[in-house]
Structure formats: structure tokens, C-alpha cells
VEXDREN-2710 file (C-alpha; in Angstrom, 1 decimal):
% VEXDREN-2710
k/r/px/py/pz
1/MET/136.2/247.5/-7.9
2/LYS/132.5/247.8/-8.7
3/HIS/129.8/248.8/-6.3
4/HIS/126.0/248.2/-6.9
5/ARG/122.9/249.7/-5.3
6/ARG/121.4/247.5/-2.7
7/PRO/117.7/247.9/-1.8
8/THR/117.5/249.8/1.4
9/ARG/114.8/251.2/3.6
10/GLY/117.0/254.1/4.6
11/THR/118.8/253.4/7.9
12/GLY/118.5/257.0/8.2
13/ALA/119.2/259.1/10.8
14/VAL/119.0/262.3/12.5
15/ALA/122.6/263.0/13.0
16/ALA/123.4/265.2/15.8
17/THR/123.0/268.9/15.3
18/LEU/126.2/269.8/16.9
19/ALA/125.6/272.8/14.8
20/CYS/126.5/274.8/17.8
21/LEU/129.8/273.2/17.7
22/LEU/130.7/274.1/14.3
23/LEU/132.3/276.7/12.2
24/ALA/128.8/277.1/10.8
25/SER/127.4/280.4/10.0
26/CYS/124.3/280.2/12.1
27/SER/122.3/282.2/14.5
28/ALA/120.6/281.1/17.6
29/GLY/116.9/281.1/18.0
30/SER/114.1/281.4/20.5
31/THR/111.8/279.1/22.3
32/ALA/109.5/277.2/20.0
33/SER/105.8/276.9/19.9
34/GLY/103.6/274.4/18.3
35/GLY/104.9/270.8/18.4
36/SER/104.1/267.8/16.2
37/ALA/100.9/268.3/14.2
38/GLY/100.3/264.6/14.0
39/LYS/101.8/261.3/13.1
40/ASN/103.0/262.5/9.7
41/SER/104.9/265.5/11.2
42/LEU/108.0/265.7/13.3
43/SER/109.7/268.6/15.2
44/ILE/113.4/268.5/16.1
45/GLY/115.1/270.8/18.5
46/LEU/118.5/272.1/17.5
47/THR/120.9/274.8/18.8
48/ALA/122.2/276.7/15.8
49/GLU/120.5/278.0/12.7
50/PRO/121.9/278.5/9.2
51/ALA/122.5/282.1/8.2
52/ASN/121.4/281.1/4.7
53/PHE/121.1/277.9/2.6
54/ASP/124.3/278.3/0.4
55/PHE/127.0/275.9/1.8
56/THR/129.1/276.6/-1.3
57/LYS/130.0/280.1/0.1
58/THR/129.1/279.8/3.8
59/ALA/131.5/277.9/6.1
60/GLY/130.5/275.3/8.7
61/ASN/128.1/272.4/9.1
62/ALA/124.7/274.0/9.9
63/ILE/123.6/274.2/6.3
64/PRO/124.6/270.7/5.0
65/GLN/123.4/269.3/8.2
66/ALA/119.8/270.4/7.4
67/LEU/119.9/270.1/3.6
68/LEU/122.3/267.3/2.6
69/TYR/120.5/264.0/1.8
70/ASN/117.2/265.7/2.5
71/VAL/117.0/268.5/-0.1
72/TYR/120.2/267.8/-1.9
73/GLN/121.5/264.4/-2.9
74/ASN/124.9/263.1/-3.9
75/LEU/126.1/260.4/-6.3
76/VAL/127.1/258.4/-3.2
77/LYS/126.3/258.8/0.5
78/LEU/127.5/257.5/3.9
79/ASP/125.3/255.0/5.7
80/GLN/125.2/254.8/9.5
81/SER/128.1/252.4/9.6
82/GLY/130.2/254.9/7.7
83/LYS/130.2/252.9/4.5
84/ILE/129.8/254.5/1.1
85/ARG/126.6/253.6/-0.6
86/PRO/124.9/254.5/-3.9
87/GLN/122.4/257.4/-4.0
88/LEU/122.0/259.1/-7.4
89/ALA/124.5/256.6/-8.8
90/THR/123.3/253.0/-9.1
91/SER/126.8/251.7/-9.4
92/TRP/130.4/252.7/-10.0
93/SER/133.7/251.2/-11.0
94/LEU/137.4/252.3/-10.8
95/SER/140.0/251.8/-13.5
96/LYS/143.1/249.7/-12.8
97/ASP/145.3/252.8/-12.6
98/ARG/142.9/254.1/-9.9
99/ARG/142.3/257.4/-11.7
100/THR/139.0/257.0/-13.6
101/TYR/135.7/256.5/-11.9
102/THR/132.7/255.5/-14.1
103/PHE/129.3/256.1/-12.5
104/GLN/126.0/254.6/-13.7
105/LEU/123.2/257.0/-12.7
106/VAL/119.5/256.6/-11.9
107/LYS/117.3/257.2/-14.8
108/ASN/114.2/258.8/-13.3
109/ALA/115.5/261.4/-10.9
110/THR/114.3/265.0/-11.1
111/PHE/115.0/268.2/-9.3
112/SER/112.4/270.1/-7.3
113/ASN/112.2/272.7/-10.2
114/GLY/111.0/269.9/-12.5
115/ALA/114.3/269.5/-14.4
116/ARG/115.6/266.0/-15.1
117/PHE/118.8/265.0/-13.4
118/THR/121.4/263.7/-15.9
119/ALA/125.1/263.2/-16.1
120/GLU/125.4/266.8/-17.5
121/ASP/124.2/268.1/-14.1
122/ALA/126.7/265.8/-12.3
123/LYS/129.5/267.2/-14.6
124/PHE/128.3/270.7/-13.9
125/SER/128.2/270.2/-10.1
126/ILE/131.7/268.8/-10.0
127/GLU/133.2/271.5/-12.2
128/ARG/131.5/274.2/-10.3
129/VAL/133.3/273.5/-7.0
130/PRO/136.8/274.9/-8.0
131/SER/135.3/277.7/-10.0
132/ASP/132.4/279.0/-7.9
133/TRP/132.8/277.7/-4.4
134/THR/134.6/279.8/-1.8
135/VAL/134.6/277.6/1.4
136/ALA/137.8/275.7/2.4
137/GLN/136.3/272.4/1.3
138/LYS/136.5/273.4/-2.3
139/SER/140.1/272.2/-2.4
140/GLN/138.8/268.6/-2.0
141/MET/137.8/268.7/-5.7
142/ASP/141.3/269.9/-6.8
143/VAL/142.3/266.3/-7.6
144/VAL/139.8/266.1/-10.4
145/ASP/141.2/266.4/-13.9
146/THR/138.1/266.0/-16.1
147/ALA/134.4/265.1/-15.7
148/ARG/132.6/263.8/-18.8
149/ALA/129.0/263.0/-19.5
150/VAL/129.2/259.8/-21.6
151/SER/125.4/259.6/-21.8
152/PRO/122.5/261.0/-19.8
153/THR/123.0/258.1/-17.3
154/GLU/126.8/257.6/-17.4
155/LEU/129.5/259.9/-16.0
156/LYS/133.3/259.5/-16.2
157/VAL/135.5/261.4/-13.7
158/THR/139.3/261.2/-14.2
159/LEU/141.6/262.3/-11.4
160/LYS/145.0/263.9/-11.8
161/LYS/146.4/261.2/-9.6
162/PRO/145.1/258.2/-7.6
163/SER/143.2/259.4/-4.5
164/ASN/141.9/257.3/-1.5
165/ASP/140.0/260.3/-0.3
166/TRP/138.1/261.6/-3.3
167/LEU/135.1/259.2/-3.3
168/TYR/134.6/259.7/0.4
169/ARG/134.5/263.5/-0.2
170/MET/131.7/262.9/-2.7
171/THR/129.5/261.8/0.2
172/THR/129.9/265.3/1.7
173/ARG/128.8/268.8/0.7
174/VAL/131.3/269.0/-2.2
175/GLY/129.5/266.0/-3.8
176/ALA/126.1/267.6/-3.7
177/MET/124.3/267.6/-7.1
178/PHE/123.0/270.9/-8.4
179/SER/120.6/271.7/-11.3
180/ARG/122.2/273.6/-14.1
181/THR/119.1/275.8/-14.0
182/GLY/118.8/276.0/-10.2
183/VAL/121.8/277.8/-8.8
184/SER/120.9/281.5/-9.1
185/LYS/119.4/281.8/-5.6
186/LEU/121.1/279.1/-3.5
187/ALA/121.1/281.2/-0.4
188/THR/117.3/281.4/-0.3
189/GLU/115.9/278.8/-2.7
190/PRO/117.8/275.5/-2.7
191/VAL/116.9/273.2/-5.6
192/GLY/117.8/269.5/-5.2
193/THR/116.8/266.0/-6.1
194/GLY/116.0/265.0/-2.5
195/PRO/112.7/264.0/-1.0
196/TYR/112.2/267.3/0.9
197/VAL/111.9/271.0/-0.1
198/VAL/112.2/274.0/2.1
199/LYS/108.6/275.1/2.7
200/ARG/109.1/277.9/5.2
201/TRP/111.9/279.7/7.1
202/ASN/110.9/281.7/10.2
203/ARG/114.3/283.3/10.8
204/GLY/115.5/283.0/14.3
205/ASP/113.0/280.3/15.1
206/SER/112.5/277.4/12.6
207/ILE/112.9/275.9/9.2
208/THR/110.1/273.6/7.9
209/LEU/110.9/271.0/5.3
210/ALA/108.0/269.5/3.3
211/ARG/107.9/266.1/1.6
212/ARG/108.2/266.7/-2.2
213/ALA/105.2/265.7/-4.4
214/GLY/106.3/263.5/-7.2
215/TYR/109.7/262.6/-5.6
216/TRP/111.4/260.0/-7.8
217/GLY/112.5/257.7/-5.0
218/ARG/111.0/256.1/-1.9
219/GLU/108.9/258.6/0.1
220/PRO/110.2/259.3/3.7
221/HIS/107.7/258.6/6.5
222/PHE/107.2/262.2/7.7
223/LYS/105.3/264.6/5.5
224/SER/106.6/267.6/7.3
225/VAL/109.7/268.1/9.5
226/THR/110.3/271.3/11.5
227/LEU/113.7/272.2/12.7
228/LYS/113.4/274.5/15.7
229/TYR/116.3/276.4/17.1
230/PHE/117.0/277.3/20.7
231/LYS/119.8/279.4/22.2
232/ASP/119.2/278.2/25.7
233/PRO/119.8/274.5/26.6
234/THR/117.2/274.7/29.4
235/ALA/114.6/276.0/26.9
236/LEU/115.5/273.2/24.6
237/ASN/114.9/270.6/27.3
238/ASN/111.7/272.2/28.3
239/ALA/110.4/272.1/24.7
240/LEU/110.7/268.3/24.7
241/LEU/109.2/267.9/28.2
242/THR/106.2/270.0/27.2
243/GLY/105.6/268.3/23.9
244/THR/106.6/271.2/21.7
245/ILE/109.3/269.1/20.0
246/ASN/109.8/265.4/19.5
247/VAL/113.6/265.1/19.4
248/ILE/116.5/266.9/21.0
249/ASN/119.3/266.3/18.5
250/ASP/122.4/266.4/20.7
251/MET/121.7/267.7/24.1
252/GLN/123.7/270.7/25.2
253/SER/123.3/270.2/29.0
254/PRO/124.6/266.7/29.8
255/ASP/124.2/267.2/33.5
256/THR/120.4/267.3/33.0
257/LEU/120.2/264.0/31.1
258/PHE/118.9/262.2/34.2
259/GLN/115.4/263.8/33.9
260/PHE/114.9/261.9/30.6
261/GLN/116.7/258.7/31.4
262/ASN/114.2/257.7/34.1
263/ASN/111.1/258.8/32.3
264/PRO/109.3/256.1/30.3
265/LYS/108.0/258.7/27.8
266/TYR/111.5/259.2/26.3
267/LYS/114.4/257.2/24.8
268/VAL/118.0/258.3/25.3
269/ILE/120.7/257.4/22.9
270/GLU/124.4/257.8/23.7
271/GLY/126.9/257.4/21.0
272/SER/129.9/259.1/19.3
273/THR/130.5/261.9/16.9
274/ASN/133.2/263.4/14.7
275/ALA/133.3/266.5/16.8
276/GLU/136.7/267.1/18.3
277/VAL/136.5/270.0/20.8
278/VAL/139.7/271.8/19.8
279/LEU/141.7/274.3/21.9
280/SER/142.8/276.1/18.8
281/LEU/146.2/277.8/19.0
282/ASN/147.3/280.5/16.6
283/ASN/150.4/279.0/15.0
284/SER/151.1/282.0/12.8
285/SER/151.2/285.0/15.1
286/GLY/151.5/286.0/18.8
287/PRO/152.8/283.9/21.7
288/MET/151.5/280.6/20.2
289/ARG/153.9/280.8/17.3
290/ASN/156.4/279.5/19.9
291/ARG/156.4/275.7/19.9
292/LYS/157.6/275.4/23.5
293/ALA/154.7/277.7/24.6
294/ARG/152.2/275.5/22.7
295/GLN/153.7/272.4/24.4
296/ALA/153.4/274.1/27.7
297/VAL/149.7/274.7/27.1
298/ARG/149.2/271.0/26.3
299/TYR/151.0/269.8/29.5
300/ALA/149.0/272.3/31.6
301/ILE/145.6/270.9/30.7
302/ASP/144.1/268.2/32.9
303/HIS/141.7/266.8/30.3
304/LYS/139.8/264.4/32.5
305/ALA/139.1/267.0/35.1
306/LEU/138.1/269.5/32.3
307/MET/135.7/267.0/30.7
308/ASP/134.2/266.1/34.1
309/THR/133.7/269.8/34.9
310/CYS/132.4/271.3/31.7
311/TRP/130.6/268.3/30.0
312/GLY/129.5/266.1/32.9
313/GLY/132.2/263.5/32.2
314/ARG/130.6/262.5/28.9
315/GLY/132.8/262.3/25.9
316/LYS/136.1/260.6/25.0
317/LEU/139.7/261.8/25.5
318/ILE/141.5/261.2/22.1
319/GLY/144.6/263.5/22.0
320/SER/144.4/264.1/18.3
321/MET/142.2/265.3/15.4
322/VAL/141.1/261.7/14.6
323/PRO/137.9/260.2/16.1
324/PRO/137.6/256.5/16.9
325/THR/135.2/256.0/13.9
326/ASP/138.1/256.7/11.4
327/PRO/140.3/253.7/10.3
328/TRP/143.5/255.5/11.3
329/TYR/142.4/256.4/14.9
330/GLN/145.0/256.0/17.6
331/ASN/144.9/257.1/21.2
332/LEU/147.5/259.9/21.5
333/THR/146.5/261.2/25.0
334/ASN/149.8/259.9/26.3
335/GLN/151.9/262.3/24.2
336/TYR/151.1/265.2/26.5
337/PRO/149.9/263.8/29.9
338/TYR/149.0/266.4/32.5
339/ASN/152.2/267.7/34.1
340/ARG/152.0/271.2/35.6
341/ASP/155.6/271.3/36.5
342/LYS/156.7/270.5/33.0
343/ALA/154.3/273.1/31.7
344/LYS/155.9/275.7/33.9
345/LYS/159.4/274.7/32.8
346/LEU/158.5/274.9/29.1
347/LEU/156.7/278.2/29.5
348/LYS/159.8/279.7/31.2
349/GLU/162.1/278.3/28.4
350/SER/159.8/279.7/25.7
351/GLY/160.3/283.3/26.8
352/GLU/156.5/284.0/26.6
353/ALA/155.8/283.9/30.3
354/GLY/155.0/287.6/30.7
355/ARG/152.6/287.8/27.8
356/THR/148.9/287.7/28.1
357/LEU/147.1/285.1/26.0
358/ARG/143.7/286.0/24.5
359/LEU/141.4/283.1/24.9
360/ARG/138.5/284.1/22.6
361/VAL/135.6/281.6/22.7
362/PRO/132.3/281.6/20.9
363/THR/129.1/282.0/22.9
364/LEU/128.3/278.3/22.8
365/PRO/127.5/276.1/25.8
366/TYR/130.6/273.8/25.7
367/ALA/133.0/276.6/24.7
368/ILE/131.9/278.9/27.6
369/GLY/132.0/276.1/30.1
370/CYS/135.3/274.7/29.0
371/GLY/136.8/278.2/28.6
372/THR/136.7/279.0/32.3
373/VAL/138.3/275.6/33.1
374/VAL/141.1/276.1/30.5
375/LYS/141.8/279.6/31.8
376/SER/142.0/278.4/35.4
377/GLN/144.3/275.5/34.6
378/LEU/146.6/277.6/32.4
379/GLU/146.9/280.3/35.1
380/GLN/147.9/277.6/37.6
381/ALA/150.8/276.7/35.3
382/GLY/151.9/280.3/35.2
383/PHE/150.2/281.7/32.1
384/LYS/148.4/285.0/32.0
385/VAL/145.0/284.5/30.3
386/LYS/142.3/287.0/29.2
387/LEU/139.0/285.2/28.4
388/ASP/136.7/286.9/25.9
389/GLN/133.3/285.6/24.9
390/LEU/132.5/286.4/21.3
391/GLU/129.0/286.3/19.9
392/PHE/128.5/283.3/17.7
393/PRO/128.4/283.1/14.8
394/ALA/129.0/286.7/13.4
395/THR/131.6/288.1/15.8
396/TRP/133.5/284.8/16.3
397/LEU/133.6/284.0/12.6
398/SER/134.8/287.5/11.7
399/THR/137.3/287.9/14.5
400/VAL/138.8/284.4/14.9
401/PHE/137.9/282.3/11.9
402/LYS/138.4/284.9/9.2
403/ASN/140.9/287.4/10.6
404/ALA/142.8/285.1/13.1
405/ASP/142.7/287.8/15.7
406/TYR/143.2/285.5/18.7
407/ASP/145.8/283.5/20.5
408/MET/143.6/280.6/21.6
409/SER/140.0/279.6/21.0
410/ILE/137.7/276.7/21.7
411/ILE/135.5/275.2/18.9
412/GLY/134.1/271.8/18.0
413/HIS/135.0/270.7/14.5
414/LEU/132.3/268.3/13.3
415/GLU/133.1/267.9/9.7
416/PRO/134.2/264.3/8.9
417/ARG/137.9/263.6/8.3
418/ASP/138.8/267.3/8.7
419/MET/142.4/267.0/9.8
420/GLN/143.6/268.1/6.3
421/THR/141.1/271.0/6.1
422/VAL/142.0/272.4/9.5
423/PHE/145.7/271.9/9.5
424/GLY/146.8/271.0/6.0
425/GLY/145.9/274.1/4.0
426/LYS/147.6/277.5/4.1
427/GLY/145.5/280.4/5.2
428/TYR/143.3/278.5/7.6
429/TYR/142.6/280.2/10.9
430/THR/144.9/277.8/12.9
431/GLY/147.9/279.0/10.9
432/TYR/149.7/275.6/11.0
433/ASP/152.1/275.3/8.1
434/SER/154.2/272.1/7.9
435/PRO/155.5/270.8/4.6
436/GLU/156.2/267.5/6.4
437/PHE/152.6/267.2/7.5
438/ARG/151.3/267.9/3.9
439/ALA/153.8/265.4/2.5
440/LEU/152.3/262.7/4.8
441/LEU/148.8/263.6/3.8
442/LYS/149.8/263.3/0.1
443/LYS/151.4/259.8/0.6
444/ALA/148.3/258.7/2.5
445/ASP/146.0/259.8/-0.3
446/GLN/148.0/258.4/-3.2
447/GLY/149.2/255.1/-1.7
448/THR/147.4/251.8/-1.0
449/LYS/144.7/251.5/1.6
450/LYS/147.3/250.2/4.0
451/ASP/149.5/253.2/3.2
452/GLN/146.6/255.5/3.9
453/ILE/146.2/254.2/7.4
454/THR/150.0/254.2/8.0
455/TYR/150.6/257.8/6.8
456/MET/147.4/259.3/8.3
457/ARG/148.5/257.9/11.7
458/ALA/151.9/259.4/11.1
459/ALA/150.4/262.8/10.2
460/ALA/148.2/262.8/13.4
461/ARG/151.3/262.0/15.5
462/LEU/153.2/264.8/13.9
463/LEU/150.4/267.2/14.5
464/SER/150.2/266.2/18.1
465/LYS/153.9/266.3/18.6
466/ASP/154.1/269.9/17.2
467/ALA/151.3/270.9/19.6
468/ALA/149.5/272.5/16.6
469/ALA/146.4/272.5/18.9
470/ASP/145.1/270.8/22.0
471/TRP/142.3/268.3/21.7
472/LEU/140.2/268.7/24.8
473/PHE/137.8/265.8/24.2
474/LEU/135.5/264.2/21.6
475/LEU/131.9/265.3/22.0
476/PRO/129.4/262.5/22.6
477/MET/126.2/262.0/20.7
478/LEU/123.4/262.6/23.2
479/THR/119.9/262.2/21.5
480/VAL/116.7/262.4/23.5
481/ALA/113.4/261.7/21.8
482/ASP/109.8/260.6/22.3
483/LYS/109.9/256.8/22.7
484/ASP/107.9/256.2/19.5
485/ILE/110.4/257.9/17.2
486/THR/112.3/255.3/15.2
487/GLY/115.4/255.3/12.9
488/LEU/117.5/257.5/15.2
489/PRO/121.2/257.0/14.9
490/VAL/123.7/256.0/17.6
491/ASN/126.7/257.7/16.1
492/TYR/127.2/260.9/14.0
493/VAL/129.3/259.9/11.0
494/SER/128.4/262.3/8.2
495/GLU/127.6/266.0/7.7
496/SER/123.9/265.2/7.1
497/MET/121.1/265.1/9.5
498/ASP/119.5/262.4/7.4
499/LEU/115.7/262.5/7.9
500/THR/114.8/259.9/5.3
501/GLY/115.0/256.9/7.6
502/LEU/113.1/258.3/10.5
503/GLY/109.6/257.1/11.4
504/ARG/107.1/256.6/14.2
505/SER/106.0/253.3/15.7
END
């Protein structure tokens, strides 16, 4: 198989922030001031701010969302259809045994510190993931055996075994290319080959990206892009209505969408995302270790009523950790249809009826809204539930994500194809540990493309059958923008909020 660079304009895309949905280390901000400074500037309203710029050591999507494809680039990237395209590689080929990738690289790329990008930097970046990274995604590079710089513009990567997944992962944060001389201050001074650099960071308010002078590729339209952060959804809406910002990148108050839909000044785009809103269950300790208790939880949730109540009926019921944009999607909502009587019966059989479940949710709009509905529905099925709202990100990340001190939580997982990360690795906060599940993932990765779909579907069915979690719904992509902004995406398919294809008519 050989893939070549096609001339593109950059389909681009602001992909939804959904940063408030993520396991990102981010902090909420304030109302913004000072909108677009002109046709060459853009201001985007978001809901969660990175705590730093180092996604090699900080979990979640907030950092790669802002920096990936904009400040950092990869050998390959995802386009808006979800297809893998060249970026710093001009082409690549795969050996007959499906273990060795040979990449031909661009010849003229440079980093923002002035250093030339070569195959040695690509080798350095790949080898650095297992040795220096600390986030869960580092395991996605474990399949690599060796990386070798054949010449400044040719890289060979040999895998330990065939992998259907590895090249896709190279489009995500683990595939970001770093300068050998630019990794000493990643948290504050990111150095990449992309068309933008971080110009200014007003903590708690905004991050400003500036178009890089001397960029090696095609210049993006906007000279300056400001990412403004809002804690309050109403303040975010008001910022667009008053001209303070130009784009709301995934609206957090769907019930107020009507005020933009009927206004000729704005365009509204409704699409899909990767963000499964997960009712996380602690499989490793407490009442949720009991499979019958977990099954009772799933039968107790009326998902349609919940989505109608807490997210204005917008979204999609999927019943699994796989969104419709993935090739192995299947609708599994029928595995646990709403059945309060069955929930009561299973709860009684589990022996956990008298115990109080701690539902510990982050202070994020969808989690707070859905949390009250989940609590009510579970109590109607006989559960005792204590609802705690934990400040996001610091308290929730420390309490739930790092220390697993919870019975249930609600969080949106936005990272693409994250079923393996969330449920396939030991030590993750969900506590799910199934050798059978991991065996299915292994077969999916090493087999044919047809095998991949077959075994990934089997893995999703097993996960659902075991009631490892409950999937409340899939968040929609709700983008609202000034009518003259072009290049906005319909669906969110990658980790990146790709600014390179945006423009103004």
C-alpha cells in the first residue's frame, strides 16, 4: 500500500471544543473582552482551558485540541471525512508482512525555533513516547520495535507485530513531531512545525495563536486566532451576540440554540462527535464491582428521557463506546432497554440494595444536568444515591480520575477510538479488567481489516454485556458562528481543533 500527498486547501476545521467534556486538565475562564480585530483575526469561544501546554504529561483533550495541527504537526493527519492524509510525510508504504512503514518526508519543514525538521526528529519523537510520556495514550506506541532515519527525508518504522491501529494513532497526539532541541519547556513554550505559534496566554481568559513568519507550508487565512474561555454557557452565548467572539465551538446550552437559528447574522451547524457521555462505574471497588448491580444501573436509566431533559433532546443514543463515525459502530441500545422492574430485581439479587452510591460528577454543564436526572432515575429503581459536584478539573481529576475514589461519575470521552484506552488498560479509573476483552482487541489489531471490524464489534458487545459502564448518549456537534466564517466542520473526528482551513468570505 502506498499513499501520496494530494494538493489540498486544508478542509480544516474547527473541531468542537468539547474540552469541557474531557479528561483534560483545564480551568474555566471568564467573560471575554475585545472581539475580532479585523478580517485577519478570529476569536473562538471555548469552555475549558488547558492547565499547561504539555500533552505528553497532562491528560485529556484540551491541549491537543488547541495545539495539534496548528502548532504541532504529525507525519499524517485526519481530514474531515476521517481519512488519513499526509502532513509532514509526503508518502508512505507498508511492507508485505505489514510490519514496516517507510515514510518519505517533506524537505523544507522547519520548527518554530529555526531548526530543520528531519527524519532524526521523527525518530526522536516516536522513541520519546514510551520513555518520557506519562499519559495513558503512551501505550499506543508500545507496538513499535524500531524507528530508523534512513536519510534526512526517509524514516523506517518497524512494528513488533502487524497493527491496524498504529498509523491511525499517528494522527493523534502520540504522533506529534517534536524538535530534538525544543522539549525542555513543553508546558510553557511549545515548539512545533505548524503554521501557528503561541503568542500570548492570559491564564483564566485566553490563548492567542499568531501566524508564524517563514512557515514552510501554505499560510492559513487568519493572522491571529484568539481562544477565549468561558465558564458560564450564558456568558459564552452573549459573547457571540455582542460581537466579542466570532465562533462558539460547541454550544453548552442546546436549549438556547433557537436565538441563533432564526438570526440571519449567524450560521448554525449541527453534526456528530466522538464524545460518548459515559456514566462511569467503578469496576474495581465498592458496590459497582458487583456485575448484577451494574446491570441494574443500566436497566434503571431511561436514556431518551435523560437526553431530552439534560441536553434538549440533541445527541444520539448509542449504547456503547463506539460512535457512528467508526467503521465498527453498531447500535447496542437494545442490550439494556429501560426496565425499572428488572433493575429492582437485579439490585435485590446483587445484595447491594442498602448501600449508598457516590455519584461524583465534575462541574461541567452536561454532567451537572445529567447527574440530577441519573440520581432521580436510580432512586426510583431502589438505589440510594449521594450526588457530589467536584470542581473541574483539579478536584475531579484528583479524586475520580487519579485516585478512583468514586462509585459512579459522568464524563464525556472525546478522544477518538478510545475504547481500548478507557477499558483495555489496567490501572485506568474505570477499573475494568477483562482478559477476554483485551484478547478481542488484540485480534482486531493484528488481523485483516475485516477482522478488525468483526473483533472490535465483539469487544464493544462484551463491554456492554458486562455493564462496564453506561453510555448515556453521544454529544452532538453544535457550532454557531458569524455567517461569513468559512471552513467550519460538520463533525468532530479528531483531537485537533484544526484552524488551518478556516477563512472569512
